[in-house]
N, C-alpha and C positions, 0 to 999 in steps of 0.2 A: 649074471652071477656075481655076487660080491667077492672081492679079492679076499684071500685068507691071510691073516696077519699072525706072526709068531709073537711070543712074549716079549722078545727084544724090541720088535716094532712098537708094541704098546708102551714099553718103557720110554722109548724116544718120544712118543706122543705125550706121555705123562710129563716128561721133562719140559717139552715145549709149552704145555699148558701151565706148568708152574711158573716158568719165566714170564709168560704173558700176564698171568694173574698178578704176580708180585710187582711187575713193572707198570701195571695199569694201562697196558697197551691194547687191551681188548675193547671191542665196541659192541653196542647193543644191536640185536637184530630187529627189535621192536622199538618204536618211539617211546620216550618216557611218558608215563601217565600225567606228569606234571607240566608237560610242555606248553600248554595253553592257559595255565592257571596263574593268577597274579602272585607276586612275591609279597608276603605279609610277615614272614618270620624274621627273628633277629638271632644272631649268633648266640649261643649259650646252650640251653638244654636241648634244643633241636639238633644242633651240631653234634653234641655228645651222643645222642641217641642214634643219629645217622652213622657216626663212626662205629658204634657197636654193630649196627646192621651191616656196614661194609665189611667189618671183620668176620661177621657170620657168613657172609657170602664168599669170602676168601676161604673159610673153612669148608663150605659146601663144595667149592671147586676141587679142593684137595681130597675131600671124602669121596666124591663120585669118581675122581680120577683113580684113586687107589682101589676102589671097588671094581671098576671096569677092567682093571688088569687081570683079575682072576675070575671074572664072570664066565660060567660054563655055557649057559644058554644064550644064543644070539639075541633072543627077545629081551633078556635081562640087560645085556650090554646096550642094546638100542634104547631101552627105557632109561638107563643111567645117562647115556649120551644126550638124550632129549632133555632130561631134567637138568643136566649140567649146562646145556645151551640156554635154557630159560634162567638159570642161576647167573649166567654171565650177563644177561640183561639186567638182573637185579644189581650185580656188582657195578656195572657201568652207571646205572641210575643213581646208586648210592654215592659213587665217586663224584658224579656231576653235582649231586645235591650238596656234598661236602664243599665243593668249590664255590657253589652259590652262597653257602653260609660262611665263607672265608675260613674254612677249617681244613683238616688234613686226615688221612687214614691213620690208624694206630701204628706206632713204631714197632709193635710186637707181631705184626702180621706174618713175617717169615717164620717165626716160632710156631704160631698157631697153624700155619699151612703145613709145616713138617709134622706136627702132632696129628692133625686131622688126616693127612695122607697115610700115616702109619695105621690109624684106626680103620681107614678104608681098606687097606691091604689086609689087615687081620680079619675084618668082617667078610671081605671078598673071598679070602682063602678058606673061611669056615663053610662056604657053600652058598649057592644062590638064594636059598630060602632064608637063611640067616642074614645074608647081605640085604635082601629086600626088607626083612623085618627091621633091620637097623635103619634102613632108609625111612621106613614108615614111622618109626618111633622118633627119629631125628626131626622129620617134618612136623610131627604132632607137637613136639616141644618148641620148635621154631614158631609154629602158628600161635601157640599160647604166648610166647615171648613177644611177638608182633602185636598181639591184642593188648598186651600190657603197655607197649609203646604208644599205641593209639590213645590209651587212657591218660598218658602223661603229656602228650603233645597239646599245644594250644589248639582250641577248636578252629581258630581262624588261620592256622598254618596249612592252607589247602595243598600246597605243593608237597610237603613232607607226607601228609596224610594220604594223598593219592598214590604216592610211590609205595608206601607201606601197605595200603589196602590191596594193591595189585600183587605185591609180594606174598601177602597172606593167602590170597586166593590161589596163586600158583603153588604154594607149599601144600595147601590142602589137596590139590589135584595130584601132586607128586606122591604124597602119602597114600592116596587112594589107589594109584597105579601099583605101588609096591605091595599093597595088600591084595589087589586083584590078581597079581602074578604069583601069589602063594607065599608071601612073606610070613615068617614065623613071629609069633608074639614073643618078645624078648623076656627073659627072666627078670623079676623085680630088681635084684641087685645090679644088673646091667643098666636098667633104666635109671636107677638111683645114681650110679656112677656117672652116667651121661649128664644128668641134671647138675651134679656137683661140678663137673668139668665145664659145663655151659655157664654156671654161675661165676666161676673164676674168670672165664674168658670175658663175659659181659662186664664184670666189674673192673677188670684191668683196661679193657678197650675204652671204657667210658672216660677214663682219665689219661691214659698213656697212648 
């Protein structure tokens, strides 16, 4: 039998997750897809794109953590925790890639974490079906965003491309899980607001 946790316990878990994410102390449970590929990239566009992706993974950690706080159904909470674990792999892979490209994460990551956590709490409090719908729409937008990055990266940057391609495949699966568990299709104004917020995040993380 699984132990039962109260809301306060989940808040402590969420606080620990925030500290680990922002401190960069988490490690990947899966090896990086780039581990055996040659280094052919140069700092510049690749580093900026990987910084954007790293910030996106910081946001994903915060979003799932906030949603899990108010998940009613244990299946939903388990799905969120599983997705968050794979997103932690993405976070570690992006951080490693930034190091390889002699770059750094965005200075604004704490701000984006706080905002994403708040959105996660709001969507989680709205109920599991809306929370799952928010997850599915988020992953759909991220998948499109990653496809765009693949189009901007140099064809011979095998290491960056391998990481992004695996991230894209994982995001696609997370979105499918959200829909299979009964996620509601979000209203168009909500989707539009999410796209606008994502645009602000990606443009600032690209430079700062």
